[in-house]
N, C-alpha and C positions, 0 to 999 in steps of 0.2 A: 127138628132141632139141628141135626147134623147137616142137612142140606142148607139150612139158613146160615149156619156158621161158615160154610164154604162159599155161599153167595156173598156174604160180607167180606170174606177174605179176598175173593176174586175182584170185587169192587175196589177194595183197598189197594191191591197190587196194581190194578189198572190206573187208579187215580195217582198212586205214587209214581208210576212210570211216566204219566203225563207231566207231573210236577218236576220229575228229574229232567225231562226234556226242556222244561222251562228254565232250569239252571243253566243250560248251555245256549238255548235260543232266547234272546231277550223279548221276543214278541209273544212268548207263551208265559202265562203266569205260573208261578210255583206254589205260592202260599195257599191259594184256594184249593188246588188239587191235593195238597198235603193235609189240609184241614179235612177234606172228604176222606182221605186215606186214614187219618187218625180216627175219625168217627167210625169208620168201618172196622178198623183194627181193634178198637175198644170193644166191639161186639163179637169179634172173632178170635183175636189173639192179642191180649193186652201187652204182651212183650214187644210186639211190633210197634204198637202205639208208643210205648216207652222209648223205643229206639228213635222215633221221630221227635219225641219231646226232648231227647238228649242232643239233638243237633244244635250246635252253637249258633246264636244269633236269631234263629227262627223258631226253634223248638219251644222255648218257654211261652212265646206269644201264642203259638198254636195250642199248647196245653191250656193256657188261660181261656182261650176262646172255646175250646171243646168242653171244658169243665164248667165254665161260668157264663159263656155267651158274651163276655166283655172284651172290648178292644181298647188298647192303650192309645193315648193321643198321638204318639209318634207313628204308630201303625196306621191309625186313621188318616193322618196327614199323607203318609206314603201311598195308601190305597186311593185316596181321593186325587192325589197328584197323578197317579197312574191312570185313573179313569179320565181325568182331564186331558192327559196326553192321548189316550185312546179316542176321546171325543174329537180332539183336533184332527187326528189322523182320519177318523171317519168322515168328518166334514170335508177334508181335503180330497179324499178318495171318491166320495159319493155326492159331491155337491151338485152334480147334474142328474142324480137319481134320488129324488126326494123320498120315495117309500123305503128303500133299504136304509137310507140315512136316518129316517125317522124311527125305524125299527131298532136300529143299533143304538141310537141316542136314547131311545126309550128304555132299553135294557140297562144301559149305563146309568140312567137316572134312577131306576129301581135299585140297582146296586149301590149307588151313592146314598140314596135314602136309607137303605138298610145299614150301611156303615155308620152314617151319622146318628142313627137311632140307637146304636149300641152304647152302653154306659162304659165308663173307664173302669179298669180293675180297681178293686178295693186296695187301699194302702195296707201294708203289713202293720200289725199292731206293734207299737213301740216297745222295745225290750227295756226292762229296768237296767240301770247301770250296774255293771259287775264290780264287785269289790276286788281290786287288784292286789290288795295286801292280804296275805294269809295270816290267820291268827294261830298262835301256838296254843296248845292246850294248857289250861291253867291260868291264862292271862285274863 
C-alpha cells in the first residue's frame, strides 16, 4: 500500500512536470499531462489533485474529466483543433516518410476518436429563484 502510494505520487509529479514544461513550450501539451497527474494524485495525495483543480481556466475541466470522464464542447473543439494542427505538422514534416507519418496520424486519429466519444458535462440543476424580500415575523 505504501509503495503503491509513492508510485502514484512519483507518476503524478513526473506528469505534472511535463505539463508545466508545456505551459512554457507550445509544442508540449499541458492538459493531458495534468490529467494524468490529477489521476495519480487522487490515488496518492488528494490535496495535490485539489491544487490542480484550483488552477484557473484549466482546473475545473480537468476535475470534470477525472471525476466523470466528460469533456465540454469548448474543450473538445480546442483538443481537436490542436490535433488537426499536429496532423498538419506531421504531414509537412514526414510527407516523404510514409510509415512514420502513418503511425503518427494513426495515434492522432485514436486520440480524436476518444475525444469525440466523450459526452458533454451534465448541466447543473437549475436553482429555484430566491425570495429577495425578507419577511418580518408576524406578517
